[in-house]
Backbone as numpy.savetxt, mean C-alpha at the origin, in Angstrom:
# Nx Ny Nz CAx CAy CAz Cx Cy Cz
1.45 20.26 20.64 2.16 19.70 21.78 1.19 19.11 22.79
0.06 19.79 22.99 -0.94 19.29 23.93 -1.49 17.96 23.47
-1.76 17.82 22.16 -2.28 16.55 21.66 -1.26 15.45 21.83
0.02 15.80 21.66 1.07 14.80 21.80 1.13 14.29 23.23
1.08 15.24 24.20 1.11 14.84 25.60 -0.10 14.01 25.97
-1.22 14.35 25.35 -2.44 13.60 25.61 -2.30 12.17 25.13
-1.71 11.98 23.92 -1.51 10.64 23.39 -0.56 9.86 24.27
0.49 10.54 24.85 1.47 9.85 25.68 0.85 9.39 26.99
-0.15 10.09 27.50 -0.81 9.71 28.74 -1.95 8.72 28.52
-2.22 8.39 27.28 -3.32 7.49 26.97 -3.07 6.10 27.54
-4.09 5.49 28.11 -3.98 4.11 28.58 -4.27 3.17 27.42
-3.89 1.91 27.59 -4.09 0.94 26.52 -5.58 0.72 26.26
-6.40 0.88 27.31 -7.84 0.68 27.13 -8.46 1.83 26.33
-7.95 3.03 26.54 -8.40 4.17 25.73 -7.96 4.00 24.28
-6.73 3.52 24.10 -6.23 3.27 22.74 -7.10 2.22 22.06
-7.42 1.16 22.78 -8.22 0.08 22.20 -9.60 0.59 21.81
-10.19 1.40 22.66 -11.53 1.93 22.38 -11.52 2.89 21.19
-10.45 3.66 21.06 -10.40 4.70 20.04 -9.93 4.19 18.68
-8.96 3.28 18.66 -8.31 2.93 17.40 -8.47 1.48 16.96
-8.78 0.59 17.87 -8.82 -0.83 17.51 -10.19 -1.19 16.94
-10.18 -1.90 15.82 -11.41 -2.35 15.18 -11.36 -3.87 15.02
-12.51 -4.49 15.20 -12.56 -5.95 15.03 -12.45 -6.31 13.56
-11.45 -7.10 13.23 -11.24 -7.52 11.85 -10.83 -8.98 11.82
-11.31 -9.67 10.81 -10.93 -11.06 10.61 -9.64 -11.08 9.80
-8.52 -11.12 10.50 -7.21 -11.01 9.84 -6.95 -12.21 8.94
-7.33 -13.40 9.40 -7.09 -14.60 8.60 -7.88 -14.56 7.29
-9.14 -14.15 7.37 -9.95 -14.04 6.16 -9.39 -12.98 5.22
-8.93 -11.86 5.79 -8.34 -10.81 4.96 -7.09 -11.31 4.25
-6.28 -12.11 4.95 -5.07 -12.63 4.33 -5.40 -13.58 3.19
-6.43 -14.41 3.38 -6.83 -15.35 2.33 -7.34 -14.59 1.10
-8.22 -13.61 1.34 -8.76 -12.82 0.22 -7.64 -12.05 -0.48
-6.67 -11.58 0.30 -5.53 -10.86 -0.28 -4.77 -11.74 -1.27
-4.51 -12.98 -0.87 -3.80 -13.90 -1.77 -4.66 -14.29 -2.96
-5.98 -14.36 -2.75 -6.87 -14.65 -3.88 -6.80 -13.52 -4.91
-6.84 -12.27 -4.43 -6.75 -11.13 -5.35 -5.40 -11.11 -6.07
-4.34 -11.40 -5.33 -3.02 -11.46 -5.97 -3.00 -12.56 -7.03
-3.65 -13.69 -6.71 -3.73 -14.77 -7.69 -4.52 -14.37 -8.92
-5.61 -13.62 -8.72 -6.41 -13.16 -9.86 -5.59 -12.25 -10.78
-4.82 -11.36 -10.17 -3.96 -10.48 -10.97 -2.95 -11.31 -11.75
-2.36 -12.31 -11.08 -1.39 -13.17 -11.75 -2.00 -13.97 -12.89
-3.19 -14.52 -12.65 -3.87 -15.29 -13.70 -4.19 -14.40 -14.90
-4.65 -13.18 -14.61 -4.97 -12.27 -15.71 -3.74 -11.93 -16.54
-2.63 -11.62 -15.87 -1.40 -11.32 -16.60 -0.92 -12.52 -17.41
-1.02 -13.70 -16.80 -0.61 -14.91 -17.52 -1.48 -15.14 -18.74
-2.79 -14.88 -18.61 -3.71 -15.05 -19.74 -3.37 -14.09 -20.88
-3.06 -12.84 -20.52 -2.69 -11.86 -21.56 -1.41 -12.28 -22.28
-0.41 -12.70 -21.53 0.85 -13.13 -22.15 0.66 -14.39 -22.98
-0.19 -15.30 -22.49 -0.46 -16.53 -23.24 -1.17 -16.22 -24.55
-2.09 -15.25 -24.53 -2.80 -14.88 -25.75 -1.85 -14.36 -26.81
-0.90 -13.52 -26.39 0.09 -13.01 -27.34 0.95 -14.14 -27.88
1.32 -15.06 -27.00 2.15 -16.20 -27.42 1.43 -17.06 -28.45
0.15 -17.33 -28.22 -0.62 -18.16 -29.15 -0.79 -17.47 -30.50
-0.97 -16.15 -30.47 -1.09 -15.42 -31.74 0.20 -15.55 -32.56
1.33 -15.41 -31.90 2.60 -15.57 -32.61 2.84 -17.02 -33.03
2.36 -17.96 -32.23 2.49 -19.38 -32.57 1.74 -19.70 -33.86
0.56 -19.11 -34.00 -0.22 -19.35 -35.22 0.46 -18.77 -36.46
1.25 -17.73 -36.25 1.98 -17.14 -37.38 3.22 -17.96 -37.71
3.99 -18.28 -36.67 5.22 -19.03 -36.86 5.54 -19.80 -35.59
5.85 -21.08 -35.74 6.09 -21.93 -34.58 7.29 -21.45 -33.77
8.36 -21.09 -34.43 9.56 -20.65 -33.72 9.34 -19.31 -33.03
8.56 -18.46 -33.67 8.20 -17.20 -33.02 7.39 -17.45 -31.76
6.55 -18.50 -31.80 5.79 -18.88 -30.62 6.68 -19.36 -29.49
7.71 -20.16 -29.83 8.67 -20.61 -28.82 9.37 -19.41 -28.16
9.82 -18.49 -28.99 10.50 -17.30 -28.47 9.56 -16.47 -27.59
8.32 -16.32 -28.04 7.35 -15.54 -27.27 7.05 -16.21 -25.92
7.02 -17.55 -25.91 6.77 -18.27 -24.66 7.88 -18.01 -23.65
9.13 -18.06 -24.13 10.25 -17.78 -23.23 10.23 -16.36 -22.70
9.96 -15.42 -23.59 9.89 -14.01 -23.18 8.73 -13.79 -22.21
7.61 -14.47 -22.44 6.43 -14.32 -21.57 6.73 -14.80 -20.16
7.45 -15.92 -20.05 7.81 -16.43 -18.72 8.68 -15.43 -17.98
9.66 -14.89 -18.69 10.56 -13.90 -18.07 9.78 -12.65 -17.65
8.89 -12.18 -18.52 8.09 -11.00 -18.20 7.18 -11.25 -17.00
6.59 -12.44 -16.94 5.70 -12.77 -15.82 6.47 -12.74 -14.50
7.68 -13.27 -14.52 8.50 -13.28 -13.30 8.89 -11.86 -12.91
9.35 -11.09 -13.89 9.85 -9.74 -13.61 8.72 -8.77 -13.24
7.60 -8.87 -13.95 6.52 -7.89 -13.78 5.52 -8.25 -12.69
5.47 -9.53 -12.29 4.48 -9.94 -11.29 5.11 -10.61 -10.07
5.88 -11.66 -10.28 6.43 -12.42 -9.16 7.38 -11.56 -8.32
8.31 -10.89 -8.98 9.30 -10.09 -8.25 8.65 -8.96 -7.44
7.77 -8.13 -8.03 7.12 -7.10 -7.21 6.32 -7.67 -6.05
5.61 -8.78 -6.30 4.80 -9.38 -5.25 5.66 -9.86 -4.09
6.76 -10.53 -4.41 7.67 -11.03 -3.37 8.27 -9.86 -2.58
8.68 -8.81 -3.28 9.27 -7.66 -2.60 8.27 -6.96 -1.68
7.02 -6.93 -2.08 5.99 -6.30 -1.24 5.76 -7.13 0.02
5.58 -8.44 -0.14 5.23 -9.28 1.00 6.41 -9.58 1.91
7.63 -9.42 1.42 8.80 -9.66 2.26 8.99 -8.57 3.30
8.48 -7.39 3.04 8.60 -6.30 4.00 7.67 -6.52 5.18
8.12 -6.11 6.35 7.32 -6.27 7.55 6.31 -5.13 7.67
5.41 -5.22 8.62 4.41 -4.17 8.83 4.21 -3.96 10.32
3.70 -2.79 10.67 3.46 -2.45 12.07 2.15 -3.09 12.55
2.16 -3.55 13.79 0.95 -4.09 14.40 0.32 -3.00 15.25
-0.80 -2.51 14.79 -1.48 -1.40 15.48 -2.91 -1.75 15.90
-3.53 -2.67 15.21 -4.91 -3.05 15.53 -4.90 -4.23 16.50
-4.47 -3.95 17.75 -4.26 -5.01 18.73 -5.06 -4.71 20.00
-5.59 -5.74 20.67 -6.27 -5.54 21.94 -5.26 -5.32 23.06
-5.75 -5.01 24.24 -4.87 -4.73 25.37 -3.99 -5.92 25.71
-4.51 -7.13 25.56 -3.75 -8.33 25.92 -2.53 -8.55 25.04
-2.52 -7.99 23.84 -1.40 -8.18 22.91 -0.61 -6.89 22.68
-0.90 -5.86 23.44 -0.27 -4.57 23.20 1.23 -4.60 23.47
1.63 -5.23 24.56 3.06 -5.26 24.90 3.87 -5.97 23.82
3.36 -7.10 23.34 4.05 -7.83 22.27 4.09 -7.00 20.99
2.99 -6.28 20.70 2.95 -5.44 19.50 3.96 -4.31 19.59
4.12 -3.72 20.77 5.09 -2.64 20.94 6.51 -3.15 20.72
6.81 -4.35 21.21 8.15 -4.93 20.98 8.36 -5.21 19.49
7.33 -5.74 18.84 7.42 -6.00 17.40 7.64 -4.70 16.63
6.88 -3.67 16.95 7.02 -2.40 16.24 8.39 -1.77 16.47
8.95 -1.97 17.66 10.29 -1.45 17.93 11.32 -2.12 17.03
11.17 -3.43 16.85 12.09 -4.14 15.95 11.92 -3.67 14.50
10.66 -3.45 14.09 10.41 -3.00 12.72 11.03 -1.62 12.49
10.88 -0.72 13.46 11.49 0.61 13.32 13.00 0.51 13.19
13.59 -0.34 13.99 15.05 -0.49 13.92 15.48 -1.08 12.58
14.72 -2.07 12.09 15.05 -2.66 10.79 14.93 -1.62 9.67
13.91 -0.77 9.74 13.74 0.28 8.73 14.94 1.23 8.77
15.32 1.64 9.98 16.45 2.56 10.12 17.74 1.94 9.60
17.98 0.67 9.95 19.20 -0.01 9.48 19.22 -0.12 7.96
18.06 -0.41 7.39 17.99 -0.54 5.94 18.25 0.79 5.25
17.65 1.87 5.79 17.87 3.19 5.20 19.34 3.59 5.26
19.96 3.38 6.43 21.37 3.74 6.59 22.25 2.91 5.68
21.96 1.60 5.61 22.74 0.72 4.74 22.59 1.12 3.28
21.37 1.45 2.90 21.13 1.86 1.51 21.85 3.16 1.20
21.86 4.08 2.15 22.55 5.34 1.95 24.06 5.18 1.87
24.60 4.16 2.56 26.04 3.92 2.52 26.48 3.21 1.25
25.60 2.35 0.72 25.99 1.55 -0.45 25.91 2.34 -1.74
24.91 3.18 -1.88 24.76 3.99 -3.08 24.49 5.43 -2.66
24.42 6.28 -3.62 24.16 7.69 -3.34 22.68 7.94 -3.11
21.93 6.88 -2.82 20.50 6.83 -2.49 19.61 7.63 -3.43
20.18 8.04 -4.56 19.39 8.63 -5.66 18.45 9.74 -5.20
18.80 10.41 -4.08 17.97 11.50 -3.58 16.73 11.03 -2.84
16.67 9.74 -2.51 15.48 9.23 -1.82 15.37 9.78 -0.40
16.51 9.78 0.32 16.50 10.11 1.74 17.36 11.34 2.02
17.06 11.98 3.13 17.81 13.16 3.56 19.12 12.71 4.22
20.25 13.19 3.71 21.56 12.76 4.21 21.75 13.12 5.69
21.28 14.28 6.09 21.45 14.70 7.48 20.68 13.78 8.43
19.46 13.40 8.04 18.66 12.51 8.88 19.25 11.10 8.87
19.82 10.68 7.75 20.50 9.38 7.70 21.65 9.35 8.69
22.39 10.44 8.79 23.49 10.51 9.75 22.96 10.42 11.18
21.82 11.08 11.45 21.21 10.99 12.78 20.77 9.56 13.08
20.17 8.90 12.09 19.74 7.52 12.28 20.91 6.62 12.62
22.03 6.82 11.94 23.22 6.00 12.21 23.69 6.17 13.65
23.66 7.40 14.15 24.07 7.66 15.54 23.09 7.03 16.51
21.80 7.18 16.26 20.78 6.61 17.15 20.85 5.08 17.17
21.13 4.47 16.02 21.27 3.02 15.97 22.47 2.57 16.79
23.56 3.29 16.68 24.77 2.94 17.41 24.55 3.06 18.92
23.76 4.05 19.33 23.50 4.28 20.76 22.28 3.53 21.27
21.63 2.74 20.39 20.40 2.03 20.76 19.34 2.98 21.32
19.24 4.14 20.71 18.30 5.17 21.13 17.00 5.02 20.34
16.04 4.32 20.93 14.79 4.06 20.21 13.99 5.33 20.00
13.98 6.21 20.99 13.25 7.48 20.85 13.87 8.33 19.74
15.19 8.32 19.66 15.86 9.06 18.59 15.54 8.50 17.22
15.46 7.16 17.13 15.10 6.52 15.86 13.70 6.94 15.44
12.78 6.97 16.40 11.41 7.38 16.08 11.35 8.82 15.58
12.05 9.70 16.25 12.04 11.11 15.84 12.64 11.28 14.44
13.74 10.58 14.18 14.40 10.70 12.87 13.52 10.13 11.77
12.89 8.98 12.02 12.01 8.38 11.01 10.80 9.27 10.74
10.25 9.86 11.80 9.11 10.76 11.62 9.49 11.95 10.75
10.67 12.51 11.00 11.15 13.64 10.19 11.40 13.20 8.75
11.93 11.99 8.58 12.21 11.48 7.23 10.92 11.29 6.45
9.91 10.68 7.09 8.65 10.39 6.39 7.87 11.66 6.07
7.96 12.66 6.91 7.22 13.90 6.66 7.96 14.84 5.72
9.20 14.52 5.40 9.99 15.37 4.53 10.35 14.74 3.20
11.58 14.25 3.12 12.13 13.77 1.85 11.38 12.58 1.30
11.01 11.62 2.15 10.31 10.42 1.68 8.97 10.79 1.07
8.25 11.69 1.71 6.94 12.12 1.19 7.09 12.74 -0.20
8.10 13.58 -0.37 8.33 14.22 -1.66 8.71 13.19 -2.72
9.58 12.25 -2.36 10.00 11.22 -3.31 8.82 10.35 -3.72
7.97 9.99 -2.76 6.80 9.16 -3.07 5.86 9.87 -4.04
5.67 11.17 -3.86 4.82 11.93 -4.79 5.44 11.99 -6.19
6.76 12.07 -6.24 7.44 12.03 -7.55 7.19 10.69 -8.24
7.23 9.61 -7.46 6.93 8.28 -8.01 5.53 8.24 -8.60
4.58 8.77 -7.84 3.18 8.74 -8.30 3.03 9.49 -9.61
3.61 10.67 -9.67 3.53 11.48 -10.90 4.15 10.74 -12.08
5.31 10.13 -11.86 6.01 9.43 -12.93 5.22 8.22 -13.42
4.71 7.42 -12.49 3.97 6.22 -12.89 2.62 6.56 -13.50
1.99 7.64 -13.04 0.72 8.06 -13.63 0.92 8.47 -15.09
1.99 9.21 -15.35 2.30 9.58 -16.73 2.61 8.36 -17.57
3.33 7.41 -16.97 3.68 6.19 -17.70 2.42 5.40 -18.05
1.50 5.28 -17.09 0.25 4.56 -17.34 -0.55 5.24 -18.44
-0.62 6.57 -18.41 -1.35 7.31 -19.44 -0.71 7.13 -20.81
0.63 7.16 -20.85 1.32 7.02 -22.13 1.13 5.62 -22.72
1.22 4.60 -21.88 1.01 3.23 -22.37 -0.39 3.07 -22.94
-1.38 3.64 -22.26 -2.76 3.52 -22.74 -2.95 4.25 -24.06
-2.26 5.38 -24.22 -2.38 6.14 -25.46 -1.77 5.38 -26.63
-0.69 4.64 -26.37 -0.02 3.90 -27.44 -0.72 2.59 -27.76
-1.33 1.98 -26.75 -1.97 0.68 -26.95 -3.33 0.84 -27.61
-3.64 -0.06 -28.51 -4.95 -0.06 -29.18 -5.76 -1.30 -28.82
-5.35 -2.00 -27.76 -6.04 -3.21 -27.33 -6.49 -3.03 -25.89
-7.76 -3.30 -25.62 -8.28 -3.17 -24.26 -7.62 -4.16 -23.32
-7.32 -5.35 -23.83 -6.66 -6.36 -23.00 -5.25 -5.91 -22.62
-4.53 -5.35 -23.59 -3.19 -4.84 -23.31 -3.24 -3.67 -22.34
-4.24 -2.79 -22.50 -4.42 -1.67 -21.58 -4.56 -2.17 -20.14
-5.45 -3.14 -19.95 -5.70 -3.66 -18.61 -4.45 -4.30 -18.02
-3.70 -5.03 -18.84 -2.48 -5.67 -18.37 -1.45 -4.63 -17.95
-1.27 -3.61 -18.78 -0.28 -2.57 -18.48 -0.65 -1.80 -17.22
-1.94 -1.54 -17.03 -2.39 -0.84 -15.83 -2.07 -1.66 -14.58
-2.35 -2.96 -14.62 -2.04 -3.82 -13.47 -0.55 -3.84 -13.18
0.26 -3.95 -14.23 1.71 -4.00 -14.06 2.24 -2.70 -13.48
1.81 -1.57 -14.03 2.27 -0.27 -13.55 1.84 -0.04 -12.11
0.61 -0.42 -11.77 0.13 -0.26 -10.39 0.96 -1.08 -9.41
1.26 -2.33 -9.77 2.08 -3.18 -8.90 3.48 -2.59 -8.71
4.06 -2.10 -9.80 5.39 -1.51 -9.70 5.37 -0.28 -8.79
4.32 0.52 -8.89 4.21 1.72 -8.06 4.10 1.34 -6.58
3.24 0.38 -6.28 3.08 -0.07 -4.89 4.40 -0.60 -4.35
5.08 -1.41 -5.16 6.37 -1.98 -4.75 7.39 -0.90 -4.44
7.48 0.10 -5.30 8.48 1.16 -5.11 8.16 2.02 -3.89
6.88 2.28 -3.64 6.51 3.11 -2.49 6.80 2.39 -1.18
6.40 1.13 -1.06 6.65 0.40 0.19 8.15 0.16 0.39
8.88 -0.03 -0.71 10.34 -0.18 -0.60 10.96 1.12 -0.11
10.44 2.24 -0.57 10.93 3.55 -0.13 10.67 3.76 1.35
9.48 3.40 1.83 9.12 3.58 3.24 9.79 2.55 4.13
10.10 1.38 3.59 10.76 0.35 4.38 9.82 -0.59 5.09
8.52 -0.39 4.95 7.53 -1.32 5.50 6.30 -1.27 4.62
5.46 -2.27 4.76 4.25 -2.34 3.94 3.02 -2.15 4.80
1.87 -1.88 4.19 0.62 -1.82 4.96 0.27 -3.19 5.53
-0.57 -3.21 6.52 -1.04 -4.48 7.08 -1.87 -5.23 6.05
-2.15 -6.50 6.33 -2.88 -7.32 5.36 -4.24 -6.74 5.02
-4.94 -6.20 6.02 -6.28 -5.65 5.75 -6.20 -4.41 4.86
-5.18 -3.59 5.05 -5.01 -2.41 4.20 -4.49 -2.79 2.82
-3.58 -3.77 2.78 -3.05 -4.21 1.49 -4.14 -4.87 0.66
-5.10 -5.50 1.33 -6.25 -6.08 0.64 -7.01 -5.01 -0.13
-7.23 -3.86 0.49 -7.94 -2.76 -0.18 -7.14 -2.24 -1.38
-5.83 -2.19 -1.23 -4.98 -1.69 -2.33 -5.03 -2.65 -3.51
-4.91 -3.96 -3.25 -4.95 -4.94 -4.33 -6.33 -4.98 -4.99
-7.37 -4.78 -4.19 -8.72 -4.71 -4.77 -8.82 -3.52 -5.71
-8.16 -2.41 -5.36 -8.16 -1.24 -6.24 -7.39 -1.51 -7.53
-6.33 -2.33 -7.45 -5.58 -2.70 -8.66 -6.48 -3.49 -9.61
-7.22 -4.46 -9.05 -8.15 -5.24 -9.86 -9.21 -4.34 -10.47
-9.74 -3.42 -9.66 -10.75 -2.48 -10.16 -10.20 -1.63 -11.30
-8.99 -1.12 -11.14 -8.38 -0.29 -12.19 -8.23 -1.06 -13.49
-7.82 -2.33 -13.39 -7.66 -3.14 -14.60 -9.00 -3.37 -15.29
-10.03 -3.63 -14.49 -11.36 -3.84 -15.07 -11.89 -2.57 -15.72
-11.66 -1.43 -15.07 -12.09 -0.15 -15.65 -11.36 0.11 -16.95
-10.05 -0.16 -16.97 -9.27 0.05 -18.18 -9.75 -0.87 -19.30
-10.05 -2.11 -18.96 -10.54 -3.06 -19.97 -11.90 -2.60 -20.51
-12.75 -2.10 -19.62 -14.06 -1.63 -20.06 -13.98 -0.41 -20.94
-13.08 0.52 -20.61 -12.92 1.72 -21.45 -12.43 1.36 -22.84
-11.53 0.38 -22.90 -11.02 -0.02 -24.20 -12.10 -0.65 -25.06
-13.07 -1.28 -24.42 -14.14 -1.94 -25.17 -15.24 -0.97 -25.58
-15.36 0.16 -24.87 -16.45 1.08 -25.16 -16.26 1.86 -26.46
-14.99 2.12 -26.80 -14.69 2.92 -28.00 -15.41 4.26 -27.94
-15.09 5.03 -26.92 -15.76 6.31 -26.70 -15.59 7.24 -27.88
-14.43 7.18 -28.51 -14.15 8.09 -29.62 -15.15 7.96 -30.75
-15.61 6.75 -31.02 -16.58 6.55 -32.10 -17.87 7.31 -31.84
-18.32 7.31 -30.59 -19.54 8.03 -30.26 -19.38 9.52 -30.40
-18.20 10.03 -30.01 -17.97 11.47 -30.13 -17.91 11.89 -31.59
-17.27 11.06 -32.42 -17.16 11.39 -33.84 -18.54 11.48 -34.48
-19.48 10.64 -34.04 -20.82 10.66 -34.62 -21.54 11.98 -34.36
-21.13 12.66 -33.29 -21.79 13.92 -32.94 -21.12 15.13 -33.60
-20.08 14.88 -34.37 -19.32 16.00 -34.95 -19.87 16.45 -36.30
-20.94 15.82 -36.76 -21.60 16.30 -37.98 -21.00 15.76 -39.25
-21.43 16.35 -40.34 -21.06 15.85 -41.66 -19.59 16.10 -41.99
-18.95 17.04 -41.29 -17.55 17.34 -41.62 -16.67 16.12 -41.42
-16.80 15.47 -40.26 -15.99 14.28 -40.01 -16.48 13.11 -40.83
-17.81 13.03 -41.04 -18.34 11.90 -41.82 -17.86 11.95 -43.26
-17.70 13.15 -43.78 -17.29 13.27 -45.17 -15.82 12.98 -45.39
-15.06 12.90 -44.31 -13.63 12.61 -44.44 -13.33 11.40 -43.57
-13.46 10.19 -44.11 -13.30 8.97 -43.31 -11.97 8.90 -42.56
-10.88 9.30 -43.23 -9.57 9.21 -42.58 -9.52 10.13 -41.37
-10.08 11.35 -41.54 -10.11 12.30 -40.42 -10.97 11.78 -39.29
-12.12 11.20 -39.64 -12.99 10.65 -38.61 -12.33 9.54 -37.82
-11.64 8.64 -38.53 -10.96 7.54 -37.85 -9.84 8.06 -36.95
-9.12 9.07 -37.43 -8.02 9.62 -36.64 -8.55 10.29 -35.37
-9.64 11.04 -35.52 -10.24 11.70 -34.35 -10.72 10.67 -33.35
-11.35 9.60 -33.85 -11.86 8.55 -32.98 -10.73 7.92 -32.17
-9.64 7.57 -32.87 -8.51 6.94 -32.18 -7.88 7.89 -31.17
-7.78 9.17 -31.55 -7.18 10.16 -30.66 -8.01 10.35 -29.40
-9.32 10.45 -29.56 -10.19 10.66 -28.40 -10.17 9.43 -27.50
-10.26 8.22 -28.11 -10.19 7.00 -27.32 -8.92 6.96 -26.48
-7.78 7.22 -27.13 -6.50 7.16 -26.43 -6.42 8.21 -25.33
-6.93 9.42 -25.61 -6.86 10.49 -24.62 -7.69 10.16 -23.39
-8.92 9.69 -23.61 -9.79 9.36 -22.49 -9.22 8.22 -21.67
-8.76 7.16 -22.33 -8.19 6.02 -21.62 -6.93 6.43 -20.88
-6.08 7.22 -21.54 -4.84 7.65 -20.89 -5.10 8.48 -19.66
-6.03 9.45 -19.76 -6.35 10.29 -18.62 -6.93 9.47 -17.48
-7.85 8.56 -17.80 -8.48 7.74 -16.77 -7.48 6.82 -16.09
-6.68 6.11 -16.89 -5.71 5.18 -16.31 -4.64 5.91 -15.50
-4.22 7.08 -15.97 -3.25 7.85 -15.21 -3.81 8.31 -13.88
-5.07 8.75 -13.89 -5.72 9.18 -12.65 -5.89 8.04 -11.67
-6.33 6.88 -12.16 -6.51 5.72 -11.29 -5.19 5.26 -10.70
-4.12 5.34 -11.47 -2.80 4.98 -10.96 -2.38 5.93 -9.84
-2.64 7.22 -10.03 -2.31 8.21 -8.99 -3.10 7.93 -7.72
-4.37 7.54 -7.86 -5.20 7.22 -6.70 -4.60 6.05 -5.92
-4.14 5.03 -6.64 -3.49 3.88 -5.99 -2.29 4.33 -5.17
-1.47 5.19 -5.77 -0.28 5.67 -5.07 -0.60 6.44 -3.81
-1.53 7.38 -3.90 -1.89 8.18 -2.73 -2.59 7.33 -1.67
-3.35 6.33 -2.10 -3.99 5.42 -1.15 -2.93 4.64 -0.37
-1.90 4.17 -1.06 -0.82 3.44 -0.40 -0.10 4.33 0.61
0.21 5.56 0.21 0.89 6.50 1.12 0.02 6.78 2.34
-1.27 6.96 2.13 -2.17 7.27 3.25 -2.20 6.13 4.27
-2.27 4.89 3.79 -2.27 3.75 4.71 -0.95 3.64 5.46
0.17 3.85 4.76 1.47 3.77 5.41 1.62 4.85 6.48
1.23 6.07 6.17 1.33 7.16 7.14 0.41 6.93 8.33
-0.77 6.41 8.07 -1.72 6.14 9.15 -1.18 5.10 10.11
-0.62 4.02 9.59 -0.14 2.96 10.46 1.14 3.37 11.18
1.96 4.19 10.54 3.14 4.68 11.25 2.72 5.61 12.40
1.72 6.44 12.17 1.23 7.32 13.22 0.63 6.51 14.37
-0.13 5.47 14.05 -0.75 4.65 15.09 0.29 3.92 15.92
1.35 3.42 15.28 2.36 2.71 16.06 3.11 3.68 16.98
3.24 4.93 16.55 3.84 5.95 17.43 2.96 6.20 18.64
1.65 6.27 18.41 0.71 6.47 19.52 0.74 5.28 20.45
0.71 4.07 19.88 0.73 2.85 20.69 2.01 2.77 21.51
3.11 3.22 20.95 4.39 3.14 21.66 4.39 4.04 22.90
3.60 5.11 22.88 3.52 6.00 24.03 2.44 5.63 25.02
1.71 4.57 24.74 0.61 4.15 25.62 1.16 3.38 26.81
0.58 3.63 27.98 0.95 2.89 29.18 0.23 1.55 29.16
0.99 0.47 29.00 0.39 -0.86 28.88 0.07 -1.43 30.24
1.04 -1.40 31.16 0.84 -1.98 32.49 0.05 -1.03 33.37
-0.68 -1.59 34.32 -1.40 -0.78 35.29 -0.40 -0.06 36.20
-0.66 1.18 36.52 0.20 1.91 37.45 -0.03 1.41 38.87
0.90 1.73 39.78 0.77 1.28 41.16 -0.48 1.87 41.81
-0.77 3.14 41.49 -1.96 3.77 42.07 -3.23 3.06 41.61
-3.29 2.72 40.31 -4.47 2.02 39.79 -4.59 0.64 40.41
-3.45 -0.04 40.61 -3.47 -1.37 41.22 -3.95 -1.30 42.66
-3.46 -0.31 43.42 -3.89 -0.16 44.80 -5.38 0.17 44.88
-5.85 1.02 43.98 -7.26 1.38 43.96 -8.13 0.16 43.65
-7.67 -0.66 42.70 -8.42 -1.87 42.35 -8.48 -2.82 43.53
-7.36 -3.01 44.24 -7.33 -3.90 45.41 -8.24 -3.37 46.52
-8.24 -2.05 46.68 -9.09 -1.44 47.70 -10.56 -1.63 47.37
-10.92 -1.50 46.09 -12.31 -1.70 45.67 -12.73 -3.15 45.90
-11.85 -4.09 45.61 -12.16 -5.51 45.81 -12.36 -5.79 47.30
-11.48 -5.23 48.14 -11.58 -5.44 49.59 -12.89 -4.88 50.12
-13.26 -3.69 49.66 -14.52 -3.08 50.11 -15.72 -3.92 49.69
-15.67 -4.45 48.48 -16.77 -5.27 47.99 -16.90 -6.55 48.79
-15.75 -7.15 49.15 -15.78 -8.39 49.93 -16.32 -8.15 51.34
-16.05 -7.00 51.92 -16.54 -6.69 53.26 -18.04 -6.46 53.27
-18.57 -6.00 52.14 -20.01 -5.75 52.06 -20.80 -7.04 51.98
-20.25 -8.06 51.37 -20.99 -9.30 51.12 -21.40 -10.03 52.39
-20.51 -10.16 53.41 -20.96 -10.83 54.64 -22.11 -10.12 55.32
-22.08 -8.77 55.33 -23.17 -8.01 55.93 -24.47 -8.24 55.19
-24.37 -8.31 53.87 -25.57 -8.55 53.07 -26.14 -9.91 53.37
-25.25 -10.88 53.56 -25.70 -12.25 53.85 -26.37 -12.32 55.21
-25.78 -11.62 56.24 -26.38 -11.63 57.57 -27.74 -10.96 57.57
-27.85 -9.88 56.83 -29.13 -9.17 56.76 -30.20 -10.04 56.15
-29.80 -10.87 55.20 -30.75 -11.75 54.55 -31.24 -12.83 55.51
-30.33 -13.29 56.43 -30.72 -14.31 57.40 -31.67 -13.72 58.43
């Protein structure tokens, strides 16, 4: 409670000194789109490779594969990307001169999140995503235009049901990534599936929270997606299982079928474990950024932006005293 009161008494200059960091937002946005483009180009290349392989076998199969590839590219890349970028984000890394505008923006974002959650809860049984009791509170606060009530309800929602649901998503997608890697025997396919699963996880988490990380934070997340794909591609090329089989002695060497089976099993296990872990890291990283920015906007909302009357009077008094000193200094100099 003491820390909360301390944050509420914080001035905008203290907030700026403590939480604001100089960042090139425009450059971050450009790099973010470049990374998104790299992921898209990589997925398109993988789908094109499969299409060309089928084309070489049969022309009509190639036509069918091309159509399916276009649909998959739209569903697996374009749709998640659009859904991620369409969501708004909180403005927290702002100087004192833009704090008032940022607070108004964040208030609108909070209201939009609350309206979306309530609407989603009314249209479907919300699949256990949100707490029904808190949804009812949000509906009342929206009707009464109670911004403080909306903040309290959203804070309770994020620290409770939403947090649990997000962790369930991470567990599910991590298992899915591991299973896909175990079934796939191609490093290129592994890398593609990892990128797709990571994007789907990010999309579902931000959709659950109702807002996305800022461009600078989203840049780090997309960079991690690219890293995960490269790691997955590298693991598929290393063929770790072959090296382990060589150390197993003459028993495996004397039974070629057993040796090959062990090699494939070890390769799949290592890749599956690694890809599943990396996917989980992406999920927790996304949650951490979302929670951090929601906490910062709460702190910013309690910051006193305008100067108080006492501070203004003190400033005017200091200026008056300084002006009175200057004529005396000038006379003394003469």
